[in-house]
C-alpha positions in Angstrom: 90.9 2.9 18.4 90.2 -0.7 18.1 92.4 -3.9 19.0 92.7 -6.5 16.8 93.8 -10.2 16.7 96.1 -10.5 13.8 98.2 -13.7 14.3 98.3 -16.9 16.5 100.8 -19.3 17.9 99.8 -22.7 18.5 100.8 -25.1 21.6 103.8 -26.7 20.5 102.5 -30.0 22.1 99.5 -30.2 20.2 99.1 -31.9 17.0 96.5 -31.0 14.2 93.6 -30.7 13.9 93.7 -27.8 16.1 90.7 -26.1 18.4 90.9 -22.9 20.2 92.0 -24.8 23.5 95.4 -25.6 21.5 95.9 -21.6 20.9 99.0 -20.6 22.9 99.3 -16.9 22.1 97.5 -14.3 19.9 99.2 -11.3 18.3 97.3 -8.1 19.3 97.7 -4.8 17.5 96.2 -1.5 18.7 96.2 0.6 21.4 100.1 0.0 22.4 99.2 -3.5 22.7 101.5 -4.8 19.6 102.9 -8.1 20.4 101.9 -11.6 21.3 100.1 -12.1 24.5 99.1 -15.9 26.0 95.4 -16.5 25.7 95.1 -16.3 29.7 96.3 -12.8 29.6 93.7 -12.0 26.8 90.8 -13.8 28.5 91.7 -11.5 31.5 91.6 -8.3 29.3 88.5 -9.2 28.0 86.8 -10.2 31.2 88.2 -7.8 33.7 88.9 -4.6 31.4 86.2 -5.4 29.2 88.4 -4.4 26.3 86.9 -5.3 22.9 89.3 -7.3 20.7 88.2 -8.3 17.0 89.6 -10.9 14.7 91.1 -8.8 11.8 89.8 -11.3 9.1 86.7 -11.5 7.4 83.7 -10.0 9.2 86.0 -8.8 12.2 84.4 -11.1 14.8 84.9 -10.1 18.5 86.9 -12.2 20.6 85.1 -13.8 23.8 86.6 -15.2 27.0 85.6 -18.8 27.7 86.2 -20.7 31.0 86.2 -24.4 30.4 87.4 -27.2 32.9 89.3 -27.9 34.7 89.5 -24.8 34.6 90.9 -23.8 31.4 91.0 -20.3 30.3 91.0 -19.7 26.6 89.6 -17.4 23.7 87.5 -17.7 20.8 85.6 -15.6 18.2 82.1 -14.9 18.0 80.0 -17.7 16.7 79.5 -17.3 13.0 78.1 -19.5 10.3 81.3 -21.3 9.6 82.6 -24.7 10.9 86.0 -23.3 12.0 86.6 -20.5 14.2 88.0 -17.4 12.6 90.9 -17.3 14.9 92.0 -20.7 13.4 91.9 -19.4 10.0 95.2 -17.4 10.5 98.5 -18.6 9.6 100.7 -19.8 12.3 103.4 -17.1 13.1 
């Protein structure tokens, strides 16, 4: 069974235009994970548990954990031929 990202919530303090850094939480569906999770939790699912989570949109790109500075843990989808990350194409919940 696959786990899918289906919705996002953005950080309330961050004005548009948004980036993946501004995502507060992501709604996951599948394998009993049907709720919103903070991006840091999903970072650990992907890094530590090696779960595969796909964006349920378009070509179902996989999510990737990213460690930015100073250290900022966030999530993005696999690179694709678009200017905007697939996660940011979801309507906000």
